[in-house]
GUMAR-806812 format. One record per residue (C-alpha): residue in three letters; residue number from 1; x, y, z. Coordinates in steps of 0.25 Angstrom, whole numbers, plus 5000, padded with zeros to 4 digits. Layout:
<rs>
   r   k   px   py   pz
 ALA NUM    X    Y    Z
...
</rs>
This chain:
<rs>
   r   k   px   py   pz
 MET   1 5585 5177 5558
 GLU   2 5588 5168 5569
 ASP   3 5574 5171 5576
 PHE   4 5568 5169 5563
 LEU   5 5573 5156 5561
 ILE   6 5569 5152 5575
 PHE   7 5555 5157 5573
 SER   8 5554 5149 5560
 GLU   9 5558 5136 5565
 ASP  10 5548 5137 5576
 ASN  11 5536 5138 5566
 LEU  12 5533 5124 5566
 TRP  13 5522 5123 5556
 SER  14 5520 5108 5558
 GLU  15 5514 5112 5571
 ILE  16 5502 5117 5566
 TRP  17 5499 5108 5554
 PRO  18 5485 5106 5557
 GLU  19 5481 5121 5556
 LEU  20 5490 5122 5543
 THR  21 5484 5109 5537
 LEU  22 5470 5115 5541
 ALA  23 5472 5129 5535
 LEU  24 5478 5122 5521
 GLY  25 5465 5113 5521
 ALA  26 5457 5125 5522
 VAL  27 5465 5132 5511
 VAL  28 5462 5120 5502
 ILE  29 5448 5120 5505
 LEU  30 5447 5135 5502
 LEU  31 5455 5133 5488
 VAL  32 5446 5120 5484
 GLY  33 5433 5130 5486
 LEU  34 5440 5141 5479
 PHE  35 5442 5133 5466
 SER  36 5430 5125 5466
 SER  37 5417 5128 5460
 LYS  38 5406 5133 5467
 GLU  39 5398 5121 5467
 LYS  40 5411 5113 5473
 ASN  41 5414 5122 5484
 LYS  42 5400 5121 5488
 SER  43 5401 5106 5488
 ASN  44 5406 5098 5501
 ALA  45 5419 5095 5495
 CYS  46 5427 5106 5503
 GLY  47 5419 5102 5515
 THR  48 5422 5087 5515
 PHE  49 5437 5091 5512
 ALA  50 5437 5100 5524
 VAL  51 5431 5089 5534
 LEU  52 5441 5078 5528
 PHE  53 5453 5087 5529
 GLN  54 5450 5092 5543
 ILE  55 5447 5077 5548
 CYS  56 5460 5073 5542
 LEU  57 5468 5084 5549
 LEU  58 5461 5081 5562
 VAL  59 5464 5067 5561
 TYR  60 5479 5069 5557
 HIS  61 5480 5079 5568
 LEU  62 5475 5070 5579
 LEU  63 5485 5059 5573
 ASP  64 5497 5069 5572
 TYR  65 5495 5072 5588
 LEU  66 5492 5060 5594
 LEU  67 5500 5050 5585
 ILE  68 5511 5057 5576
 ASN  69 5516 5070 5582
 HIS  70 5512 5070 5597
 THR  71 5519 5082 5603
 PHE  72 5517 5091 5616
 GLU  73 5516 5106 5617
 ARG  74 5524 5113 5608
 SER  75 5525 5127 5601
 SER  76 5527 5133 5587
 PHE  77 5529 5146 5579
 SER  78 5538 5152 5590
 GLY  79 5528 5149 5601
 MET  80 5515 5153 5595
 LEU  81 5509 5141 5593
 ARG  82 5509 5130 5605
 HIS  83 5504 5116 5601
 GLY  84 5501 5104 5611
 PHE  85 5490 5095 5614
 GLN  86 5479 5105 5617
 GLY  87 5481 5113 5605
 ASP  88 5480 5099 5596
 VAL  89 5467 5097 5604
 MET  90 5462 5109 5599
 ARG  91 5467 5108 5585
 THR  92 5459 5095 5585
 PHE  93 5446 5102 5591
 PHE  94 5448 5113 5580
 LEU  95 5448 5102 5568
 LEU  96 5437 5094 5574
 SER  97 5429 5106 5575
 SER  98 5432 5111 5561
 ILE  99 5428 5096 5556
 CYS 100 5415 5098 5561
 VAL 101 5414 5112 5556
 SER 102 5417 5107 5542
 ILE 103 5407 5095 5542
 LEU 104 5396 5104 5548
 GLY 105 5399 5115 5538
 ASN 106 5399 5105 5525
 ARG 107 5384 5103 5528
 PHE 108 5381 5118 5531
 LEU 109 5388 5123 5519
 LYS 110 5382 5112 5510
 VAL 111 5368 5116 5516
 GLN 112 5370 5132 5515
 ASN 113 5376 5130 5501
 LEU 114 5390 5137 5506
 ARG 115 5404 5135 5502
 PHE 116 5412 5124 5508
 GLY 117 5426 5129 5505
 GLU 118 5426 5142 5512
 PHE 119 5420 5137 5525
 HIS 120 5429 5125 5527
 HIS 121 5441 5135 5524
 LEU 122 5437 5144 5534
 THR 123 5434 5134 5544
 MET 124 5448 5127 5543
 LEU 125 5455 5139 5544
 ALA 126 5448 5143 5556
 THR 127 5452 5129 5563
 ALA 128 5466 5131 5560
 GLY 129 5465 5145 5566
 LEU 130 5459 5139 5578
 MET 131 5470 5128 5579
 ILE 132 5481 5139 5579
 LEU 133 5473 5147 5588
 CYS 134 5473 5137 5599
 GLN 135 5489 5135 5598
 SER 136 5493 5149 5598
 THR 137 5502 5154 5609
 ASN 138 5503 5169 5603
 PHE 139 5494 5180 5603
 ILE 140 5496 5182 5588
 VAL 141 5494 5169 5584
 LEU 142 5481 5168 5593
 PHE 143 5475 5181 5586
 VAL 144 5479 5176 5572
 ALA 145 5473 5163 5573
 LEU 146 5460 5168 5580
 GLU 147 5458 5178 5569
 THR 148 5461 5167 5558
 VAL 149 5449 5159 5565
 ALA 150 5440 5171 5564
 LEU 151 5442 5175 5552
 ALA 152 5438 5161 5548
 PHE 153 5425 5161 5556
 TYR 154 5420 5175 5552
 PRO 155 5417 5170 5538
 LEU 156 5412 5156 5543
 VAL 157 5402 5163 5552
 ALA 158 5396 5170 5541
 TYR 159 5398 5159 5531
 ASN 160 5383 5156 5528
 ARG 161 5381 5167 5519
 ASN 162 5367 5163 5518
 SER 163 5364 5166 5531
 THR 164 5363 5180 5536
 LYS 165 5364 5177 5550
 SER 166 5378 5169 5546
 LEU 167 5383 5183 5540
 GLU 168 5379 5190 5552
 ALA 169 5385 5180 5561
 GLY 170 5398 5182 5553
 ILE 171 5398 5197 5554
 LYS 172 5395 5196 5570
 TYR 173 5407 5186 5571
 LEU 174 5416 5194 5564
 ILE 175 5413 5208 5572
 PHE 176 5414 5200 5586
 GLY 177 5426 5192 5581
 ALA 178 5434 5205 5577
 LEU 179 5430 5210 5591
 SER 180 5435 5197 5598
 SER 181 5449 5198 5590
 ALA 182 5450 5213 5593
 LEU 183 5449 5210 5607
 LEU 184 5459 5198 5607
 LEU 185 5468 5207 5599
 LEU 186 5468 5218 5608
 GLY 187 5472 5210 5619
 ILE 188 5482 5203 5613
 VAL 189 5488 5218 5610
 MET 190 5486 5221 5624
 LEU 191 5495 5209 5628
 TYR 192 5505 5212 5617
 GLY 193 5506 5226 5620
 VAL 194 5510 5223 5635
 GLY 195 5518 5211 5632
 ALA 196 5527 5219 5621
 ASN 197 5530 5231 5631
 PRO 198 5526 5227 5645
 ALA 199 5532 5239 5651
 ALA 200 5524 5249 5644
 TRP 201 5512 5244 5649
 GLY 202 5517 5241 5663
 ALA 203 5519 5226 5663
 VAL 204 5531 5218 5665
 SER 205 5537 5211 5654
 PRO 206 5539 5195 5656
 ASP 207 5553 5190 5655
 LEU 208 5553 5184 5642
 THR 209 5563 5188 5631
 GLY 210 5560 5188 5617
 ALA 211 5545 5184 5619
 ASP 212 5532 5185 5610
 PHE 213 5524 5196 5616
 LEU 214 5512 5188 5611
 SER 215 5514 5175 5615
 PHE 216 5507 5168 5625
 ASP 217 5519 5165 5634
 TYR 218 5524 5179 5634
 ILE 219 5510 5184 5637
 GLY 220 5508 5175 5648
 LEU 221 5521 5180 5655
 LEU 222 5517 5194 5652
 LEU 223 5503 5191 5659
 GLU 224 5509 5184 5670
 THR 225 5519 5195 5674
 ASN 226 5508 5206 5673
 GLN 227 5496 5201 5678
 ASP 228 5490 5214 5683
 ASN 229 5492 5221 5668
 LEU 230 5479 5227 5664
 LEU 231 5483 5228 5650
 LEU 232 5486 5212 5649
 LYS 233 5475 5210 5656
 SER 234 5465 5218 5647
 GLY 235 5473 5210 5635
 VAL 236 5469 5197 5641
 VAL 237 5455 5201 5643
 LEU 238 5454 5206 5629
 ILE 239 5460 5192 5623
 LEU 240 5451 5184 5632
 ALA 241 5438 5193 5627
 GLY 242 5442 5190 5612
 ILE 243 5443 5176 5615
 ALA 244 5430 5176 5622
 PHE 245 5423 5182 5610
 LYS 246 5429 5169 5603
 ILE 247 5423 5159 5612
 GLY 248 5410 5167 5615
 ALA 249 5412 5168 5629
 ALA 250 5403 5179 5635
 PRO 251 5401 5190 5635
 PHE 252 5409 5190 5621
 GLN 253 5399 5180 5616
 ILE 254 5390 5191 5608
 TRP 255 5393 5185 5595
 VAL 256 5391 5170 5598
 ALA 257 5376 5169 5597
 ASP 258 5374 5178 5583
 VAL 259 5387 5170 5577
 TYR 260 5384 5156 5580
 HIS 261 5369 5160 5576
 GLY 262 5372 5164 5562
 SER 263 5385 5156 5558
 PRO 264 5384 5143 5551
 ILE 265 5382 5131 5559
 PRO 266 5396 5125 5557
 ILE 267 5403 5138 5560
 THR 268 5394 5140 5573
 ALA 269 5400 5127 5577
 TYR 270 5414 5131 5573
 LEU 271 5412 5144 5582
 ALA 272 5406 5135 5593
 VAL 273 5417 5125 5594
 SER 274 5430 5129 5588
 SER 275 5430 5144 5590
 LYS 276 5427 5142 5604
 ALA 277 5436 5131 5607
 ALA 278 5448 5139 5602
 GLY 279 5444 5150 5611
 PHE 280 5444 5142 5622
 PHE 281 5457 5136 5618
 LEU 282 5464 5149 5617
 LEU 283 5458 5154 5630
 LEU 284 5464 5142 5637
 ASN 285 5477 5145 5631
 LEU 286 5478 5160 5635
 VAL 287 5473 5158 5649
 ASN 288 5481 5146 5652
 GLY 289 5494 5153 5644
 PRO 290 5496 5168 5644
 PHE 291 5484 5172 5652
 GLU 292 5487 5163 5663
 GLY 293 5494 5173 5671
 ILE 294 5482 5181 5673
 SER 295 5473 5170 5676
 GLU 296 5468 5177 5688
 PHE 297 5463 5189 5681
 LEU 298 5456 5179 5670
 LEU 299 5449 5170 5679
 PRO 300 5439 5179 5684
 LEU 301 5437 5185 5670
 LEU 302 5435 5171 5663
 GLY 303 5426 5167 5674
 PHE 304 5416 5178 5672
 VAL 305 5417 5175 5657
 ALA 306 5414 5160 5658
 THR 307 5403 5163 5668
 PHE 308 5396 5173 5660
 THR 309 5398 5165 5646
 ILE 310 5392 5153 5653
 LEU 311 5380 5160 5658
 PHE 312 5378 5169 5646
 GLY 313 5379 5158 5636
 ASN 314 5369 5148 5643
 LEU 315 5359 5160 5646
 ALA 316 5359 5166 5632
 ALA 317 5358 5152 5625
 CYS 318 5345 5150 5632
 ALA 319 5338 5161 5625
 GLN 320 5341 5157 5610
 SER 321 5334 5150 5601
 LYS 322 5343 5148 5589
 LEU 323 5351 5136 5593
 LYS 324 5365 5142 5586
 ARG 325 5364 5154 5595
 MET 326 5360 5145 5607
 LEU 327 5373 5137 5603
 GLY 328 5382 5148 5602
 LEU 329 5377 5153 5616
 SER 330 5379 5140 5622
 GLY 331 5393 5141 5616
 VAL 332 5396 5153 5624
 ALA 333 5391 5145 5637
 HIS 334 5401 5134 5633
 ALA 335 5411 5144 5632
 GLY 336 5410 5149 5646
 TYR 337 5411 5134 5651
 LEU 338 5424 5134 5643
 LEU 339 5429 5146 5649
 VAL 340 5427 5140 5664
 ALA 341 5437 5129 5659
 VAL 342 5446 5140 5654
 MET 343 5446 5145 5668
 ALA 344 5448 5132 5675
 SER 345 5461 5129 5667
 MET 346 5466 5143 5673
 HIS 347 5463 5138 5687
 PHE 348 5469 5125 5685
 ALA 349 5482 5132 5680
 GLY 350 5492 5120 5679
 ASP 351 5481 5110 5677
 GLY 352 5473 5118 5667
 ASP 353 5474 5107 5656
 ARG 354 5461 5100 5663
 ALA 355 5453 5112 5660
 VAL 356 5459 5114 5647
 TRP 357 5455 5099 5644
 VAL 358 5441 5102 5648
 VAL 359 5440 5113 5639
 PHE 360 5445 5104 5628
 PHE 361 5435 5093 5631
 TYR 362 5424 5104 5632
 LEU 363 5427 5109 5619
 PHE 364 5427 5095 5612
 ILE 365 5414 5092 5618
 TYR 366 5409 5106 5613
 LEU 367 5413 5103 5599
 PHE 368 5406 5089 5598
 ALA 369 5393 5095 5604
 SER 370 5393 5107 5596
 PHE 371 5395 5100 5583
 ILE 372 5385 5091 5586
 VAL 373 5375 5102 5588
 PHE 374 5379 5111 5576
 GLY 375 5381 5097 5567
 ILE 376 5366 5094 5569
 MET 377 5362 5109 5568
 GLY 378 5369 5108 5555
 LEU 379 5359 5098 5550
 VAL 380 5347 5107 5551
 SER 381 5342 5113 5539
 LEU 382 5339 5127 5540
 SER 383 5338 5140 5531
 ASP 384 5348 5147 5541
 ASP 385 5356 5138 5550
 SER 386 5355 5149 5561
 ASP 387 5342 5147 5564
 HIS 388 5343 5134 5571
 GLU 389 5333 5133 5583
 ALA 390 5329 5121 5592
 GLU 391 5316 5119 5585
 HIS 392 5324 5114 5571
 TYR 393 5328 5102 5581
 GLU 394 5314 5098 5585
 GLY 395 5312 5083 5584
 LEU 396 5326 5081 5578
 LEU 397 5327 5068 5588
 ARG 398 5316 5061 5580
 LYS 399 5320 5067 5566
 HIS 400 5335 5064 5567
 PRO 401 5340 5056 5579
 TRP 402 5353 5056 5577
 ALA 403 5354 5071 5575
 ALA 404 5346 5074 5587
 ILE 405 5355 5065 5596
 CYS 406 5367 5071 5592
 LEU 407 5362 5085 5594
 LEU 408 5357 5081 5608
 ILE 409 5371 5076 5612
 GLY 410 5377 5089 5606
 ILE 411 5367 5098 5613
 GLY 412 5368 5089 5626
 SER 413 5384 5090 5626
 LEU 414 5383 5106 5625
 ALA 415 5373 5106 5637
 GLY 416 5382 5096 5645
 VAL 417 5372 5085 5646
 PRO 418 5378 5071 5651
 PRO 419 5382 5062 5646
 LEU 420 5388 5070 5634
 GLY 421 5402 5077 5632
 GLY 422 5397 5090 5636
 PHE 423 5392 5086 5649
 ILE 424 5407 5081 5653
 ALA 425 5413 5093 5647
 LYS 426 5405 5102 5656
 LEU 427 5408 5093 5667
 MET 428 5422 5094 5665
 LEU 429 5421 5110 5664
 PHE 430 5413 5110 5677
 ASN 431 5424 5101 5684
 VAL 432 5436 5110 5680
 ALA 433 5428 5123 5683
 PHE 434 5425 5117 5698
 GLU 435 5440 5113 5700
 ALA 436 5444 5126 5695
 LYS 437 5434 5133 5706
 LEU 438 5427 5141 5695
 TYR 439 5414 5140 5703
 VAL 440 5406 5152 5696
 SER 441 5409 5147 5682
 LEU 442 5405 5133 5686
 VAL 443 5392 5138 5691
 ALA 444 5390 5146 5678
 MET 445 5393 5133 5671
 VAL 446 5383 5124 5678
 ILE 447 5372 5136 5676
 GLY 448 5376 5136 5661
 VAL 449 5374 5121 5660
 VAL 450 5361 5121 5665
 VAL 451 5356 5133 5657
 SER 452 5361 5126 5644
 ILE 453 5352 5115 5646
 TYR 454 5341 5124 5643
 TYR 455 5345 5129 5629
 TYR 456 5350 5115 5626
 PHE 457 5339 5106 5630
 GLY 458 5330 5115 5624
 TRP 459 5336 5111 5610
 ILE 460 5337 5096 5615
 CYS 461 5322 5096 5618
 GLU 462 5319 5101 5604
 ILE 463 5328 5091 5598
 CYS 464 5321 5079 5605
 PHE 465 5307 5084 5605
 GLU 466 5296 5083 5593
 PRO 467 5294 5095 5585
 LYS 468 5282 5104 5590
 PRO 469 5270 5102 5582
 HIS 470 5265 5111 5570
 PHE 471 5251 5112 5568
 ASP 472 5253 5119 5554
 ASP 473 5261 5110 5545
 ASP 474 5265 5123 5537
 GLU 475 5272 5129 5549
 LYS 476 5280 5116 5550
 PRO 477 5294 5120 5549
 GLU 478 5304 5112 5539
 ASP 479 5311 5102 5546
 PRO 480 5326 5107 5546
 TRP 481 5332 5092 5547
 THR 482 5327 5088 5533
 LYS 483 5340 5090 5526
 MET 484 5351 5081 5532
 GLN 485 5359 5077 5520
 ASP 486 5374 5075 5519
 ILE 487 5376 5075 5535
 GLY 488 5384 5062 5536
 LEU 489 5397 5068 5541
 LEU 490 5390 5079 5550
 LYS 491 5381 5067 5556
 TRP 492 5391 5059 5559
 THR 493 5401 5070 5565
 VAL 494 5389 5074 5574
 LEU 495 5386 5060 5578
 LEU 496 5401 5059 5581
 PHE 497 5401 5070 5590
 ALA 498 5389 5066 5597
 PHE 499 5395 5053 5601
 ILE 500 5407 5059 5605
 SER 501 5399 5069 5615
 LEU 502 5393 5057 5620
 VAL 503 5406 5049 5622
 PHE 504 5413 5061 5629
 GLY 505 5400 5063 5639
 LEU 506 5403 5048 5643
 TRP 507 5419 5047 5642
 GLN 508 5428 5058 5641
 GLY 509 5441 5051 5640
 PRO 510 5454 5058 5645
 PHE 511 5445 5071 5647
 GLY 512 5438 5064 5658
 ASP 513 5451 5058 5665
 ALA 514 5454 5072 5669
 PHE 515 5442 5073 5678
</rs>
């Protein structure tokens, strides 16, 4: 009874108030949609409420941390969750990303005549799960939070019932998501099996009385004490393989191109940004936490994955004509770049925070650039939004200069063109990779950036140059830029992110002071 009271006293629900508030808002939106008429549910009321609700939550969260209740590292729920500055940064990241998805989703849902309530409900629940995931320090919480996110993403990928490609993408994402979850769970079971009964598996038990066998602290001591145990190493490799599926790292990227191609544009952006960011933050927590004791074993493995991911992603993207597939494979290459920063954080040991902040900076720049690109793509009127090709953007600079300039900034930032934020982010990655002596990965990064110029600048040429002449007016395709009504909030969001990407290319503030 005494242990139960101690456990209940540590259940500090106030520490996860942003997640609880977001989940409550998701339930309210679902109930409003459930008890509304069909016409009202397809109106923009639910979408407007979702955007305003998340903006208010983000503003209050920032005020709470910066001015009202500024606190340092702490834990709750018997150490299963750990809160602190880095966790609050990722909370901000996921809320900002969710707001952008909601803004982009409102136009998409209206154009495709789909229901608003369920879309925003699932998006907000996925965001709450991502926020919990990045603060977990126990493998049970980690797995439950990860599966909560996955269960929300499965229907979102297949949300466009008007498109057979979206339904196909949903099935593929379900199959590969289940496979990655199975690998992750099998790895966790291996660690638990050895940790709960070390002697039965030829391992030495760490001296930690009354330990939680699935806590990061206990697993970290177990791995440090038994660095050569084959079963423990196999469990770690399986866990990393499950995470590699989520971030789209090669050779586990097989789902990326098809799922990005078929899913609705807002969800493609969500997968490209939030899902990838959560995987990398989780990876940072693991390799610099419980897996730190076997870093000598992990570094060559991650080095091979990072190098292969960079080269494969960029080379495969060169052969794509569909823009969403190209962006998906370029996202695979970006995952490889970020893996190099994760390796650098392991090399720096006590000074690993420098590499961690490079990851954060890169992720925020990637968020701004990605939502610029997907935001402009969301303005194109096509019968099927999976059919985006570069030719749809011919002469955009003349027809809609503001959209073309923003798109050029977004593409240039993804490519790492100066003086944009993406260039500085890649420069920081090169810096930490060089200091960590990751020379092979550094060469792969340089080659990848050079190769990426080919497919990014092919799109840029279509935007800047005039369309090819059509000799037969009957063969002239319909202009996909004729329906650009009700884009006020989306337009201003894209303009703001374009301005931020340009500012960070010229001035990095405290991020630049560290270099």
